[in-house]
VMD Tcl script that draws the C-alpha trace (Angstrom):
set ca {
  {-8.52 -88.47 -50.38}
  {-10.97 -85.73 -49.33}
  {-10.37 -82.11 -50.25}
  {-9.67 -79.62 -47.50}
  {-12.80 -78.09 -46.04}
  {-12.90 -74.66 -44.40}
  {-13.47 -74.56 -40.66}
  {-16.79 -73.17 -39.37}
  {-17.13 -69.41 -39.20}
  {-17.30 -69.36 -35.39}
  {-14.08 -71.35 -35.17}
  {-12.33 -69.02 -37.61}
  {-13.28 -65.84 -35.73}
  {-13.10 -67.14 -32.15}
  {-11.44 -70.52 -31.66}
  {-8.42 -70.02 -33.94}
  {-7.47 -66.59 -32.51}
  {-7.91 -68.01 -29.00}
  {-5.52 -70.87 -29.76}
  {-2.98 -68.48 -31.28}
  {-3.26 -66.19 -28.26}
  {-2.85 -69.12 -25.88}
  {0.31 -70.21 -27.67}
  {1.68 -66.66 -27.50}
  {1.10 -66.59 -23.74}
  {2.64 -70.04 -23.28}
  {5.82 -68.99 -25.08}
  {5.82 -65.70 -23.15}
  {5.51 -67.70 -19.94}
  {8.61 -69.65 -20.88}
  {10.46 -66.37 -21.41}
  {9.44 -65.18 -17.93}
  {10.39 -68.57 -16.47}
  {13.84 -68.36 -18.03}
  {14.69 -65.28 -15.96}
  {13.59 -66.99 -12.75}
  {10.16 -65.40 -12.29}
  {6.79 -67.07 -11.81}
  {4.80 -66.81 -15.08}
  {1.46 -67.35 -13.29}
  {2.21 -64.47 -10.95}
  {3.19 -62.37 -13.97}
  {-0.20 -63.05 -15.57}
  {-1.96 -62.05 -12.35}
  {0.02 -58.80 -12.22}
  {-0.80 -57.98 -15.85}
  {-4.52 -58.63 -15.35}
  {-4.63 -56.61 -12.14}
  {-2.59 -53.79 -13.65}
  {-4.91 -53.57 -16.65}
  {-8.33 -54.11 -15.03}
  {-7.93 -54.34 -11.25}
  {-8.28 -50.67 -10.28}
  {-9.53 -47.41 -11.73}
  {-6.29 -45.90 -12.97}
  {-5.23 -49.16 -14.60}
  {-8.54 -49.63 -16.37}
  {-8.45 -46.00 -17.48}
  {-5.03 -46.41 -19.06}
  {-6.13 -49.65 -20.73}
  {-9.10 -47.86 -22.29}
  {-6.88 -44.92 -23.27}
  {-4.49 -47.19 -25.19}
  {-7.38 -49.19 -26.64}
  {-8.95 -46.02 -28.03}
  {-5.93 -45.39 -30.25}
  {-5.80 -49.03 -31.32}
  {-9.48 -49.02 -32.27}
  {-8.95 -46.09 -34.62}
  {-5.84 -47.53 -36.26}
  {-7.30 -51.04 -36.37}
  {-10.39 -49.76 -38.16}
  {-8.18 -47.84 -40.58}
  {-6.40 -51.06 -41.56}
  {-9.64 -53.07 -41.67}
  {-11.53 -50.69 -43.95}
  {-8.69 -50.72 -46.45}
  {-8.34 -54.50 -46.17}
  {-11.97 -55.05 -47.17}
  {-11.15 -53.33 -50.46}
  {-8.06 -55.49 -50.95}
  {-5.67 -52.72 -49.83}
  {-2.99 -52.95 -47.14}
  {-2.72 -49.55 -45.49}
  {0.34 -49.64 -43.24}
  {0.63 -45.87 -43.17}
  {-1.63 -45.35 -40.17}
  {1.23 -43.94 -38.13}
  {1.93 -41.18 -40.63}
  {-1.76 -40.45 -41.23}
  {-2.44 -40.11 -37.50}
  {0.70 -38.00 -37.07}
  {-0.08 -35.36 -39.69}
  {-3.71 -35.30 -38.53}
  {-2.36 -33.70 -35.39}
  {-1.82 -30.56 -37.46}
  {-5.54 -30.32 -38.20}
  {-6.43 -30.99 -34.57}
  {-4.05 -28.45 -33.04}
  {-4.79 -25.65 -35.49}
  {-8.55 -25.86 -34.88}
  {-8.13 -26.44 -31.15}
  {-5.85 -23.43 -30.69}
  {-8.21 -21.26 -32.71}
  {-11.22 -22.28 -30.62}
  {-9.77 -23.07 -27.19}
  {-11.30 -19.89 -25.78}
  {-14.81 -21.08 -26.63}
  {-15.99 -24.52 -25.49}
  {-14.94 -28.08 -26.19}
  {-18.43 -28.85 -27.55}
  {-17.60 -26.49 -30.41}
  {-13.87 -27.20 -30.68}
  {-14.03 -31.01 -30.63}
  {-16.43 -31.58 -33.58}
  {-14.54 -29.12 -35.77}
  {-11.20 -30.63 -34.75}
  {-12.57 -34.08 -35.63}
  {-13.44 -32.83 -39.11}
  {-10.04 -31.18 -39.50}
  {-8.14 -34.26 -38.32}
  {-10.19 -36.49 -40.60}
  {-9.55 -34.17 -43.53}
  {-5.77 -34.04 -43.01}
  {-5.42 -37.76 -42.26}
  {-7.70 -38.64 -45.14}
  {-5.73 -36.44 -47.54}
  {-2.46 -38.08 -46.43}
  {-3.94 -41.49 -47.29}
  {-5.63 -40.25 -50.46}
  {-2.26 -39.59 -52.12}
  {-1.10 -43.25 -51.94}
  {-4.61 -44.26 -52.99}
  {-4.39 -42.00 -56.04}
  {-0.94 -43.32 -56.90}
  {-2.23 -46.90 -56.66}
  {-5.36 -46.21 -58.71}
  {-3.88 -44.00 -61.41}
  {-0.19 -44.84 -61.56}
  {-0.02 -48.44 -60.33}
  {2.28 -47.60 -57.39}
  {1.67 -50.27 -54.77}
  {-0.06 -48.84 -51.72}
  {2.18 -50.76 -49.31}
  {5.30 -49.05 -50.62}
  {3.81 -45.58 -50.80}
  {2.22 -45.70 -47.33}
  {5.56 -46.79 -45.83}
  {7.30 -43.91 -47.57}
  {4.64 -41.44 -46.42}
  {5.28 -42.47 -42.80}
  {8.81 -41.12 -43.11}
  {7.66 -38.03 -44.97}
  {5.11 -37.36 -42.23}
  {7.79 -37.68 -39.56}
  {10.06 -35.16 -41.29}
  {7.17 -32.78 -41.96}
  {6.03 -32.83 -38.34}
  {9.52 -32.14 -37.02}
  {9.66 -29.05 -39.23}
  {6.12 -27.87 -38.39}
  {6.52 -28.28 -34.65}
  {9.98 -26.73 -34.40}
  {9.71 -23.99 -37.03}
  {6.02 -23.07 -37.14}
  {4.04 -24.10 -34.07}
  {6.59 -23.85 -31.25}
  {6.14 -20.66 -29.17}
  {9.14 -18.35 -28.89}
  {8.99 -18.63 -25.10}
  {9.85 -22.34 -24.92}
  {12.73 -24.53 -26.00}
  {10.73 -27.78 -25.93}
  {9.61 -29.12 -29.35}
  {5.88 -28.65 -28.78}
  {3.06 -26.32 -29.66}
  {1.29 -23.90 -27.37}
  {-0.79 -25.59 -24.65}
  {-4.55 -25.57 -25.11}
  {-6.75 -23.59 -22.78}
  {-8.85 -25.69 -20.41}
  {-12.06 -24.76 -22.23}
  {-10.77 -26.24 -25.50}
  {-9.67 -29.62 -24.14}
  {-11.62 -32.84 -24.57}
  {-12.89 -33.75 -21.07}
  {-11.32 -36.75 -19.38}
  {-13.62 -39.34 -17.82}
  {-12.22 -38.67 -14.35}
  {-14.07 -35.34 -14.46}
  {-17.31 -37.34 -14.43}
  {-16.24 -40.53 -12.64}
  {-13.59 -40.32 -9.93}
  {-13.12 -44.10 -10.28}
  {-10.68 -43.52 -13.16}
  {-8.27 -41.62 -10.90}
  {-5.56 -39.82 -12.84}
  {-5.78 -41.86 -16.03}
  {-5.95 -39.94 -19.33}
  {-8.94 -41.78 -20.81}
  {-11.28 -39.16 -22.26}
  {-14.40 -38.71 -24.35}
  {-12.50 -39.80 -27.45}
  {-13.49 -43.31 -26.40}
  {-17.09 -42.40 -27.26}
  {-15.86 -41.37 -30.69}
  {-14.09 -44.74 -31.00}
  {-17.29 -46.65 -30.20}
  {-19.17 -44.53 -32.73}
  {-16.48 -45.33 -35.30}
  {-16.89 -49.07 -34.64}
  {-20.65 -48.84 -35.19}
  {-20.25 -46.59 -38.22}
  {-17.72 -48.91 -39.87}
  {-19.97 -51.92 -39.32}
  {-22.88 -50.13 -40.99}
  {-20.67 -48.80 -43.80}
  {-19.07 -52.14 -44.68}
  {-22.05 -54.50 -44.38}
  {-25.16 -52.37 -44.74}
  {-24.48 -49.85 -47.50}
  {-24.13 -50.00 -51.26}
  {-20.67 -48.49 -50.98}
  {-19.59 -51.16 -48.51}
  {-20.82 -53.90 -50.82}
  {-18.89 -52.41 -53.72}
  {-15.83 -52.16 -51.51}
  {-16.02 -55.83 -50.53}
  {-16.56 -56.86 -54.16}
  {-13.42 -54.94 -55.09}
  {-11.48 -56.70 -52.36}
  {-12.78 -60.13 -53.34}
  {-12.36 -59.84 -57.12}
  {-11.25 -56.60 -58.83}
  {-12.00 -58.04 -62.27}
  {-15.56 -58.93 -61.29}
  {-16.11 -55.49 -59.75}
  {-14.95 -53.80 -62.96}
  {-17.31 -55.93 -65.05}
  {-20.11 -55.07 -62.60}
  {-19.67 -51.41 -63.46}
  {-17.76 -50.41 -60.32}
  {-14.99 -47.87 -60.80}
  {-12.07 -49.56 -59.11}
  {-9.95 -46.42 -59.21}
  {-12.63 -44.34 -57.56}
  {-13.24 -46.99 -54.89}
  {-9.53 -47.26 -54.07}
  {-9.16 -43.51 -53.60}
  {-12.31 -43.14 -51.50}
  {-11.51 -46.17 -49.36}
  {-7.99 -44.98 -48.64}
  {-9.34 -41.54 -47.74}
  {-11.77 -43.09 -45.23}
  {-8.98 -45.24 -43.86}
  {-6.73 -42.23 -43.31}
  {-9.56 -40.26 -41.71}
  {-10.07 -43.06 -39.18}
  {-6.37 -43.12 -38.35}
  {-6.49 -39.36 -37.93}
  {-8.83 -39.71 -34.96}
  {-5.83 -40.72 -32.88}
  {-4.92 -37.02 -32.91}
  {-8.13 -36.15 -31.06}
  {-7.35 -38.61 -28.28}
  {-3.74 -37.50 -27.96}
  {-3.61 -33.81 -28.87}
  {-6.91 -32.62 -27.37}
  {-7.63 -35.29 -24.75}
  {-4.25 -36.24 -23.27}
  {-1.26 -34.05 -24.19}
  {-3.29 -30.84 -24.62}
  {-0.70 -29.71 -27.14}
  {1.08 -31.06 -30.20}
  {4.29 -32.92 -29.36}
  {6.66 -34.98 -31.46}
  {5.95 -38.70 -31.90}
  {2.64 -38.55 -30.04}
  {1.37 -41.52 -32.09}
  {3.95 -43.80 -30.42}
  {3.59 -46.64 -32.93}
  {-0.18 -47.00 -32.60}
  {-0.49 -47.26 -36.38}
  {1.62 -50.40 -36.51}
  {-0.18 -51.97 -33.54}
  {-3.39 -51.32 -35.46}
  {-2.22 -53.78 -38.11}
  {-2.03 -56.56 -35.51}
  {-5.37 -55.46 -34.03}
  {-7.08 -55.68 -37.43}
  {-5.50 -59.06 -38.22}
  {-6.43 -60.52 -34.87}
  {-9.94 -59.04 -35.05}
  {-10.47 -60.49 -38.55}
  {-11.21 -56.97 -39.85}
  {-14.55 -56.97 -38.01}
  {-15.48 -54.14 -35.62}
  {-16.31 -56.51 -32.75}
  {-13.06 -58.38 -33.19}
  {-11.16 -55.10 -33.43}
  {-12.75 -53.92 -30.17}
  {-11.67 -57.08 -28.35}
  {-8.18 -57.05 -29.88}
  {-7.72 -53.37 -29.02}
  {-8.67 -54.07 -25.41}
  {-6.18 -56.94 -25.36}
  {-3.31 -54.80 -26.62}
  {-4.34 -51.97 -24.34}
  {-4.19 -54.41 -21.43}
  {-0.77 -55.63 -22.55}
  {0.54 -52.07 -22.68}
  {-0.82 -51.06 -19.28}
  {-0.34 -54.44 -17.61}
  {3.21 -54.59 -18.95}
  {4.06 -51.31 -17.24}
  {2.60 -52.62 -13.99}
  {4.66 -55.78 -14.38}
  {7.89 -53.76 -14.56}
  {7.17 -52.23 -11.15}
  {6.18 -55.48 -9.44}
  {8.86 -57.64 -11.11}
  {11.95 -55.51 -11.77}
  {13.63 -58.50 -13.44}
  {11.07 -58.19 -16.25}
  {12.53 -55.30 -18.21}
  {10.88 -53.02 -20.74}
  {12.53 -54.99 -23.53}
  {10.94 -58.20 -22.27}
  {7.52 -56.53 -22.30}
  {8.13 -55.66 -25.94}
  {9.06 -59.31 -26.56}
  {5.76 -60.47 -25.04}
  {3.82 -58.00 -27.19}
  {5.81 -59.12 -30.23}
  {4.97 -62.77 -29.53}
  {1.27 -61.92 -29.45}
  {1.61 -60.11 -32.78}
  {3.65 -63.00 -34.20}
  {1.16 -65.72 -33.32}
  {-2.02 -63.73 -34.00}
  {-0.75 -61.97 -37.12}
  {2.16 -63.40 -39.06}
  {1.51 -67.01 -37.93}
  {-2.27 -66.86 -37.60}
  {-2.69 -69.81 -39.97}
  {-0.28 -72.08 -38.10}
  {-3.01 -74.19 -36.51}
  {-5.60 -73.86 -39.29}
  {-4.73 -77.17 -41.05}
  {-4.99 -79.05 -37.74}
  {-8.36 -77.48 -37.01}
  {-9.57 -78.32 -40.51}
  {-8.63 -81.97 -40.02}
  {-10.26 -82.03 -36.60}
  {-13.55 -80.61 -37.86}
  {-13.50 -82.95 -40.85}
  {-13.25 -85.94 -38.50}
  {-16.05 -84.58 -36.35}
  {-18.44 -83.87 -39.23}
  {-21.16 -86.52 -39.90}
  {-20.41 -86.55 -43.64}
  {-16.75 -87.28 -43.01}
  {-17.60 -90.05 -40.55}
  {-19.91 -91.67 -43.08}
  {-17.23 -91.42 -45.75}
  {-14.65 -93.01 -43.44}
  {-17.03 -95.87 -42.57}
  {-17.81 -96.45 -46.24}
  {-14.12 -96.60 -47.11}
  {-13.31 -99.01 -44.26}
  {-16.19 -101.40 -45.04}
  {-15.81 -101.42 -48.80}
  {-14.76 -104.85 -50.11}
  {-12.02 -105.03 -52.72}
  {-13.12 -106.27 -56.13}
  {-12.30 -109.94 -56.83}
}
mol new
graphics top color blue
foreach p $ca { graphics top sphere $p radius 0.5 }
foreach p [lrange $ca 0 end-1] q [lrange $ca 1 end] { graphics top cylinder $p $q radius 0.2 }
display resetview
């Protein structure tokens, strides 16, 4: 009996996710059919709502921007063998860095305020991830547990900071002072009227730059090589002279800094102030984005666009098909996460068998076995 052979690289990064996604949509179609609606019409509405007009495309890109940042945060940590599921908390506290700098400089110009706010958000988000990294490297506390705990700590901290420190005396709403127009990140509709009233802004350029930067960092730098060695075999990396503790702390800091860029998109580009729960679960969606994108920037870009389309198209679907409730949209999104994340290996054995049968070596082996004569 032949040993299992891995499927080709192109099938692993493209064909397998496509099959998983197709299965998620098939099951979602059954859910829509069960409530008496046409699943094919639902797909058309989702596609049109996400890409069919300027406002819809703008909202898709706006959601995708957040998912790119959080997906990259998970992916960078994953290449070092770390599972950072604290992106929500890291992005949340990074809002403090963004709003403090933005309020201090909102009377100047966004060309000055935005770069400094990026640095501040990266510093705060990176520090929030550095602590679990330090605890993992120096004290053996598993990063999964500590990042989960830090999500709750971040939530409590932000409630206190917004209500007790940043909220103006003139308002009862739990939010900071609103930024002056000069300190806001410009929205794309100021340059292209095609995007209508959608909140997509120049943070999307920052997201594209982050994709390119992460690709160069991971696959074209000495640090990236050391990070991948650590993720593949910590014992080998230690014998190669790599400081595993140092790599863990630096990698987690970079991961948190990437998650912190969500604050630029939300605080300076969309809300124009710091509000509670502005992250809206983007950190957890980033986990599914990274898994579906195979921790590669190109895959993360495509997965982020998919989830952005599901978010925007799902809202459109609620208007066109009132029978499809908000909870059902969440179910559809959950099915995509289930099949592309938790059950991503469901069809891998079948694909392995299929490619083994299609390979010339396997065919020759099968012919040799079938034509071999038993010994007399």
